C-alpha positions in Angstrom: 0.0 0.0 0.0 1.4 3.5 -0.9 2.4 5.8 1.9 0.2 8.8 2.5 3.1 11.2 3.3 6.3 11.7 1.4 8.9 13.2 3.7 11.2 15.6 1.8 14.3 16.6 3.9 18.0 17.3 3.6 20.3 14.3 4.3 21.8 16.2 7.2 18.3 16.4 8.8 17.8 12.6 8.8 17.5 12.5 12.6 14.8 15.2 12.7 13.0 13.6 9.8 13.1 10.2 11.6 11.5 11.8 14.7 8.7 13.4 12.6 8.1 10.1 10.8 7.8 8.1 14.0 5.5 10.7 15.5 3.2 10.6 12.4 3.2 6.9 12.1 2.4 6.5 15.8 -0.8 8.5 14.9 -1.7 6.3 12.0 -0.1 8.2 9.1 2.2 6.1 7.0 5.3 7.9 5.7 7.9 7.3 3.0 11.5 8.4 3.5 14.3 7.9 1.0 16.8 7.2 3.7 14.7 4.4 5.1 12.5 3.1 2.2 14.8 2.8 -0.8 15.8 -0.9 -0.8 19.3 -2.2 -1.6 20.0 -2.4 -5.3 17.0 -0.1 -6.1 17.5 2.9 -8.3 17.5 5.8 -5.8 16.0 8.5 -8.2 13.4 6.2 -9.7 12.3 5.2 -6.2 11.8 8.8 -5.2 9.7 9.6 -8.3 7.5 6.5 -7.7 7.0 7.5 -4.1 6.0 11.1 -5.0 3.5 9.8 -7.5 2.0 7.4 -5.0 1.8 9.8 -2.0 -1.1 12.1 -1.2 0.9 14.9 0.5 4.5 16.0 0.7 5.9 17.1 4.1 8.7 19.5 3.4 11.1 19.6 6.4 12.6 23.1 6.3 15.9 24.0 7.9 19.1 25.7 7.2 20.3 22.5 5.5 17.2 22.1 3.2 17.4 25.8 2.5 20.5 25.0 0.5 19.7 21.5 -0.7 19.4 21.0 -4.5 17.9 17.5 -4.0 15.1 19.0 -1.9 14.4 21.6 -4.6 14.1 18.8 -7.2 11.6 17.0 -5.0 9.5 20.1 -4.6 9.6 20.6 -8.4 8.5 17.0 -8.9 5.6 17.5 -6.5 4.4 20.5 -8.6 4.7 18.5 -11.8 2.9 15.4 -10.4 0.1 14.0 -12.6 -2.8 13.8 -12.7 -2.7 16.4 -9.9 0.1 18.3 -8.2 1.1 16.8 -4.9 0.0 19.1 -2.0 3.1 20.4 -0.1 3.0 21.3 3.6 6.2 23.0 4.8 7.2 22.5 8.4 10.0 24.6 9.9 12.3 22.8 12.4 14.5 25.8 12.8 13.8 29.6 12.9 15.4 30.2 9.5 14.3 32.6 6.8 13.7 30.9 3.4 15.9 31.9 0.5 14.3 33.0 -2.8 13.9 29.5 -4.1 11.6 28.6 -1.2 10.0 32.0 -0.5 7.0 31.2 -2.7 6.3 27.9 -0.9 6.0 29.7 2.4 4.0 32.6 1.0 1.2 30.5 -0.5 1.0 27.5 1.7 0.0 26.7 5.3 3.3 26.2 7.1 3.9 25.0 10.6 6.6 25.7 13.1 7.7 22.5 14.9 10.4 24.2 17.0 7.9 26.1 19.3 5.4 23.7 20.8 6.1 20.2 19.5 2.8 18.4 20.5 0.5 21.3 19.5 2.3 21.7 16.2 2.0 18.0 15.5 -1.8 18.2 16.2 -2.0 21.1 13.8 0.0 19.1 11.2 -2.4 16.2 11.6 -5.4 18.5 10.9 -3.7 19.7 7.7 -2.8 16.2 6.5 -6.3 14.8 7.2 -8.0 17.7 5.5 -5.9 17.3 2.3 -6.1 13.5 2.1 -9.8 13.4 2.8 -10.5 15.5 -0.3 -8.6 13.4 -2.7 -10.1 10.5 -4.8 -9.2 7.0 -3.9 -6.1 5.2 -5.2 -6.3 3.9 -8.8 -3.8 2.3 -11.0 -3.2 3.8 -14.4 -2.3 0.3 -15.6 -6.0 -0.6 -15.7 -6.6 2.1 -18.3 -4.8 0.1 -20.9 -7.4 -2.6 -20.7 -10.2 -0.2 -21.5 -11.6 0.5 -24.9 -11.2 3.7 -26.8 -14.4 5.6 -27.4 -16.1 5.4 -30.7 -17.6 8.2 -32.7 -21.2 8.4 -33.7 -20.8 8.7 -37.4 -24.4 9.7 -38.3 -25.7 12.3 -35.8 -29.4 12.5 -36.3 -31.2 15.8 -36.8 -34.3 16.4 -34.6 -37.7 15.6 -36.2 -38.7 18.4 -38.5 -42.2 18.7 -37.0 -41.4 18.0 -33.4 -43.4 20.4 -31.1 -41.1 23.2 -29.9 -40.6 23.4 -26.1 -41.4 26.8 -24.6 -38.4 29.0 -24.9 -36.7 29.8 -21.6 -33.9 32.3 -21.6 -31.8 30.7 -18.8 -29.0 33.3 -19.0 -31.4 36.2 -18.7 -33.0 34.7 -15.7 -29.6 34.0 -14.2 -28.5 37.6 -14.7 -31.7 38.8 -13.1 -30.9 36.7 -10.1 -27.4 38.2 -10.0 -28.9 41.7 -10.1 -31.2 40.8 -7.1 -28.2 39.4 -5.2 -26.2 42.6 -5.9 -29.0 44.5 -4.1 -29.2 42.0 -1.2 -32.7 41.0 -2.3 -32.0 37.4 -1.6 -35.6 36.1 -1.7 -36.0 37.5 -5.2 -32.6 36.2 -6.2 -33.5 32.7 -4.9 -36.7 32.8 -6.9 -34.8 33.6 -10.1 -32.1 30.9 -9.4 -35.0 28.4 -8.8 -36.3 29.1 -12.3 -32.8 28.7 -13.8 -32.3 25.4 -12.0 -35.7 24.1 -13.0 -34.9 24.8 -16.6 -31.3 23.6 -16.3 -30.6 21.4 -13.3 -26.9 21.3 -14.0 -26.3 25.0 -13.9 -23.4 25.2 -11.4 -23.4 29.0 -11.3 -27.1 29.2 -10.2 -26.5 26.4 -7.6 -23.5 28.2 -6.2 -25.2 31.6 -6.1 -28.4 30.2 -4.6 -26.3 28.6 -2.0 -24.8 32.0 -1.2 -28.2 33.5 -1.0 -29.4 30.8 1.4 -26.2 31.3 3.4 -26.9 35.1 3.7 -30.4 34.3 4.9 -29.1 32.0 7.6 -30.4 28.8 5.9 -27.1 26.9 6.1 -28.4 23.4 5.5 -30.0 24.5 2.2 -26.8 26.4 1.3 -24.7 23.3 1.9 -27.0 21.2 -0.2 -26.6 23.6 -3.1 -22.8 23.7 -2.8 -22.8 19.9 -2.5 -24.6 19.7 -5.8 -22.4 22.2 -7.5 -19.3 20.4 -6.4 -20.6 17.0 -7.5 -21.1 18.5 -11.0 -17.8 20.3 -11.0 -15.3 18.6 -8.6 -12.6 21.3 -9.2 -15.0 24.2 -8.2 -12.7 25.9 -5.7 -15.0 28.8 -5.0 -17.9 26.4 -4.1 -15.7 24.6 -1.6 -14.8 27.9 -0.1 -18.5 28.9 0.1 -19.5 25.6 1.6 -16.8 26.2 4.2 -18.5 29.5 5.0 -21.8 27.7 5.6 -20.2 25.1 7.8 -18.4 27.9 9.8 -21.8 29.6 10.3 -23.0 26.3 11.8 -19.9 26.4 14.1 -18.7 23.2 12.4 -15.1 24.5 12.2 -13.5 21.1 11.3 -15.6 20.8 8.2 -15.0 24.4 7.4 -11.2 24.1 7.7 -11.4 21.0 5.5 -13.3 22.8 2.7 -11.1 25.8 2.8 -8.0 23.5 2.6 -9.5 21.7 -0.4 -10.2 25.1 -2.1 -6.6 26.1 -1.6 -5.4 22.8 -2.9 -7.4 23.4 -6.0 -6.4 27.0 -6.3 -3.5 28.1 -4.1 -4.0 31.8 -4.8 -7.5 31.9 -3.4 -6.9 34.6 -0.7 -10.5 34.5 0.5 -10.1 30.9 1.5 -7.0 31.8 3.6 -8.9 34.6 5.3 -11.9 32.4 6.1 -9.7 29.5 7.2 -7.9 31.9 9.5 -11.2 32.8 11.1 -12.1 29.2 11.6 -8.7 28.5 13.1 -9.2 31.4 15.6 -12.5 29.8 16.7 -10.7 26.5 17.1 -8.1 28.2 19.4 -5.3 27.8 16.8 -4.2 31.4 16.8 -0.7 30.7 15.4 -2.2 29.0 12.3 -4.7 31.8 11.9 -1.9 34.4 11.9 0.0 32.5 9.2 -3.0 32.3 7.0 -3.6 36.0 7.3 0.0 36.7 6.5 -0.2 34.4 3.5 -3.4 36.1 2.3 -1.8 39.5 2.6 1.3 38.3 0.6 -1.0 37.1 -2.1 -2.9 40.3 -2.3 0.4 42.3 -2.5 1.3 40.4 -5.6 -2.1 40.5 -7.3 -3.5 43.4 -9.2 -6.3 45.1 -7.3 -8.7 44.3 -10.2 -8.1 40.6 -9.6 -9.3 40.7 -6.0 -13.1 40.7 -6.6 -14.7 37.6 -5.2 -11.4 36.3 -3.7 -9.4 36.8 -6.9 -10.6 36.8 -10.5 -9.0 33.5 -11.1 -11.2 32.0 -8.5 -14.2 32.9 -10.5 -12.9 32.4 -14.0 -11.7 29.0 -13.1 -15.4 27.9 -12.9 -16.0 28.6 -16.5 -15.2 26.3 -19.3 -12.4 27.3 -21.7 -13.6 29.5 -24.5 -16.7 30.6 -22.6 -17.6 34.3 -22.4 -16.2 36.5 -19.6 -17.6 35.6 -16.2 -19.9 38.1 -14.7 -19.8 38.7 -11.0 -23.0 40.0 -9.2 -20.7 41.9 -6.8 -18.0 44.4 -7.6 -16.3 43.5 -4.3 -16.4 40.9 -1.6 -19.6 41.1 0.5 -19.3 41.2 4.3 -22.4 39.8 5.9 -23.1 40.6 9.6 -25.2 37.7 10.8 -27.1 38.1 14.0 -28.3 35.6 16.4 -25.0 34.0 17.1 -24.0 33.7 13.5 -20.5 34.4 12.2 -19.7 38.1 12.2 -18.1 39.7 9.2 -18.0 36.4 7.3 -16.4 36.8 3.9 -18.9 35.5 1.3 -17.8 34.8 -2.2 -20.4 35.2 -4.8 -18.6 33.3 -7.5 -20.2 33.0 -10.9 -19.8 29.9 -12.9 -20.8 30.4 -16.5 -23.7 28.1 -17.2 -23.4 25.4 -19.7 -25.6 27.4 -22.1 -24.6 28.3 -25.6 -23.1 31.5 -26.7 -22.7 31.8 -30.5 -19.6 33.7 -31.4 -19.6 36.3 -34.2 -19.6 34.7 -37.7 -19.7 31.2 -36.1 -16.1 31.6 -34.9 -14.8 28.8 -32.7 -12.8 29.9 -29.7 -9.5 28.0 -29.2 -8.0 28.5 -25.7 -5.0 26.3 -26.2 -3.3 28.0 -29.2 -1.8 31.4 -28.6 -0.9 31.9 -32.2 -4.4 31.4 -33.6 -7.2 32.2 -31.2 -10.0 31.7 -33.7 -11.0 29.3 -36.4 -13.3 31.5 -38.6 -15.9 30.2 -41.0 -15.7 31.6 -44.5 -18.8 32.7 -46.5 -19.1 29.3 -48.1 -19.5 27.5 -44.9 -23.1 28.6 -44.4 -24.8 31.4 -42.6 -26.4 31.7 -39.1 -29.7 30.9 -40.9 -28.5 27.6 -42.2 -30.8 24.9 -40.8 -29.7 22.3 -38.2 -30.4 19.5 -40.7 -28.4 21.1 -43.5 -25.4 22.0 -41.2 -25.2 18.5 -39.8 -25.5 16.9 -43.3 -22.7 19.1 -44.6 -20.7 18.5 -41.5 -21.0 14.7 -41.9 -20.0 14.9 -45.5 -16.9 16.9 -44.6 -16.1 14.5 -41.8 -16.4 11.5 -44.0 -14.1 13.2 -46.5 -11.6 13.8 -43.6 -12.0 17.5 -44.1 -12.2 18.1 -40.4 -11.8 21.9 -40.4 -14.9 22.2 -42.6 -16.7 19.6 -40.5 -16.0 21.7 -37.4 -17.4 24.9 -39.1 -20.6 23.1 -40.1 -21.1 21.4 -36.8 -20.6 24.7 -35.0 -23.5 26.2 -37.0 -25.8 23.5 -35.7 -24.3 23.4 -32.2 -24.9 27.1 -31.8 -28.5 26.5 -32.5 -28.7 24.0 -29.7 -28.5 20.7 -31.6 -27.1 18.1 -29.2 -25.6 15.8 -31.8 -23.7 18.7 -33.3 -22.6 19.7 -29.8 -21.3 16.1 -29.3 -19.5 16.2 -32.6 -17.8 19.5 -31.8 -16.7 18.0 -28.5 -15.4 15.0 -30.4 -13.3 17.0 -32.7 -11.7 18.9 -29.8 -11.3 15.6 -28.0 -9.3 14.0 -30.9 -7.7 17.2 -32.2 -9.1 16.7 -35.7 -9.5 20.0 -37.6 -8.6 22.0 -34.4 -5.9 22.0 -31.8 -6.7 19.2 -29.3 -8.3 20.8 -26.3 -9.9 18.6 -23.6 -11.4 21.7 -21.8 -13.3 22.6 -24.9 -14.2 18.9 -25.4 -15.7 18.8 -21.9 -17.6 22.0 -22.5 -19.3 20.8 -25.6 -19.9 17.3 -24.3 -21.6 18.8 -21.2 -23.9 20.9 -23.5 -24.9 17.7 -25.3 -25.2 15.6 -22.1 -27.5 18.2 -20.5 -29.9 17.3 -23.3 -29.6 13.6 -22.5 -27.0 12.7 -25.2 -25.8 9.3 -24.0 -22.6 9.3 -26.1 -21.6 12.6 -24.6 -22.3 11.3 -21.1 -20.0 8.3 -21.9 -17.2 10.5 -23.2 -17.3 12.8 -20.1 -16.9 9.6 -18.1 -13.8 8.8 -20.3 -12.3 12.2 -19.7 -12.7 11.8 -15.9 -11.4 8.2 -16.0 -8.2 9.0 -17.8 -7.7 12.5 -16.3 -7.8 14.3 -19.6 -8.2 18.1 -19.0 -9.5 17.3 -15.4 -8.2 15.5 -12.4 -8.6 11.8 -12.8 -11.7 10.9 -10.7 -13.1 7.4 -10.9 -16.2 8.3 -8.8 -17.2 11.1 -11.2 -16.4 8.8 -14.1 -18.8 6.2 -12.7 -21.5 8.9 -12.3 -21.3 9.7 -16.0 -21.0 6.1 -17.1 -24.1 5.3 -15.1 -26.1 8.0 -16.8 -25.0 6.8 -20.3 -25.5 3.1 -19.4 -29.0 3.7 -18.1 -29.8 4.8 -21.7 -28.2 1.6 -23.2 -24.8 3.0 -24.3 -22.8 -0.1 -24.9 -19.3 1.4 -24.2 -20.6 2.9 -20.9 -22.1 -0.4 -19.9 -18.8 -2.1 -20.4 -16.9 0.7 -18.6 -19.3 0.7 -15.6 -18.9 -3.1 -15.4 -15.1 -2.6 -15.5 -15.3 -0.2 -12.6 -17.4 -2.5 -10.5 -15.1 -5.4 -11.3 -12.1 -3.5 -10.1 -13.6 -1.3 -7.3 -12.7 1.9 -9.0 -14.9 4.8 -7.9 -17.6 2.3 -6.8 -17.6 -0.6 -4.3 -16.2 -3.8 -5.8 -19.3 -5.8 -6.8 -18.9 -8.7 -9.2 -22.6 -9.2 -9.6 -23.0 -5.6 -10.8 -20.0 -6.0 -13.0 -21.4 -9.1 -14.6 -24.8 -7.5 -15.1 -23.4 -4.5 -17.0 -21.0 -6.7 -19.0 -23.8 -8.9 -20.1 -25.8 -5.8 -21.2 -22.8 -4.6 -23.2 -22.1 -8.0 -24.7 -25.7 -8.3 -25.8 -25.1 -5.3 -28.0 -22.0 -6.9 -29.5 -19.3 -5.2 -27.5 -16.4 -7.5 -27.9 -14.5 -6.3 -24.8 -17.5 -7.3 -22.7 -17.7 -10.7 -24.5 -14.1 -11.3 -23.7 -14.4 -10.3 -20.1 -17.3 -12.7 -19.6 -15.4 -15.5 -21.2 -12.5 -14.8 -18.7 -14.8 -14.6 -15.7 -17.3 -17.4 -16.0 -20.2 -17.2 -13.5 
């Protein structure tokens, strides 16, 4: 079993590192140390790389020795480059030493702990940090299993909607959403909640409305409802740092400081420059009687703000908000020009910093002349359609037909232009195909963020192939942090509609206990469903696992 903590230390600090290791392991936290755990004959550097990849947190033992250690610097760099997610680093000072320039950033942006003042109290604080970080991370999973899984297949003939299907009543979701934001700006939270209710009724997966309704509930003192909305937003967007921070605010208002600290820590793990999370965690630490940690969080927040432009500070830093939007989406609109400070009576939290972070809904936003935004190519930010590629009045059926013809001729750039015309009119099959082209890099620069964006648009209309492919992105960690549980969620949605690839993938997850409890009966059921549709991988699995 992989160790939870990788201990990074200078060789001259081995005795201190041994003491820290023994103290943590006596509290149930398994550690890995190069001086102890590299076996005779094993390649030293390769063992370190493997251990960093397997760990959930790095403990950086800081001293005068490590301040000048090139090997420690390499380990810190490896932690930052770790895939599928950077390894969270907790610096601990064992001497009162000022960090040099190479380590100054680590101490400015991270929660660091002094072990040289009060050993037992500091160790307790360290345990809180480690438990908060590790609890937020997905379960262990081996990348080796991914090689046994099938590649996704493209739907080659996307069907146009029936020409005479009755039109559903038009609901301008984004207009309602902005009306809710206007009400929130004016502290009219009941009216804002009503608008967000209408948005969520029309589009249940609108993470921005869920997040902002949660903030409105929080401002009204309805913390359980707020937490439920933040839970839903996070389940839809697991890397939604602002929603974690906001849920921490709700827990803090309920005097549940342990949950609050955990959520703020996760928010900072996802987005280390989220100063609002540092401020709010400091407040929670104060209420837990951890004044030293509170002071360090405030100092780290102040250091962040000193480096950030004033314009980036709205809602805890512009990047906190913009990170909630899919690549290529229009600029995020915040309902507040500044952070709102809510004074809650009746024993509530005073002066609690409330982020009103706007996540752009998965609605569609046609770009001028059907241009396709490309966020990954700095040299060519747009792929523009020419006059021969149709006009905004081209019908969905015609655009899809032309797109399929171009695709079959392997003219993927033209296929993208045609599919975009249909996708911008809300056709789910075209949205899927745009996502596919971004996914594979055919006709455009490969961009998993754009692929996810367009797949989500299609999936929100019930497109089972898009649901399956979202599951694939989460399984393999393409453009997102690898997360088997979220992959299982999307596979389940697709499999419930009879998507054979998703049936196989869901069976595979149950067979291996990835993201779901290991359950061979469930695995067999889904494999049989997939095999009945001719999925050869499922047929082979059943032959290798006779009942």
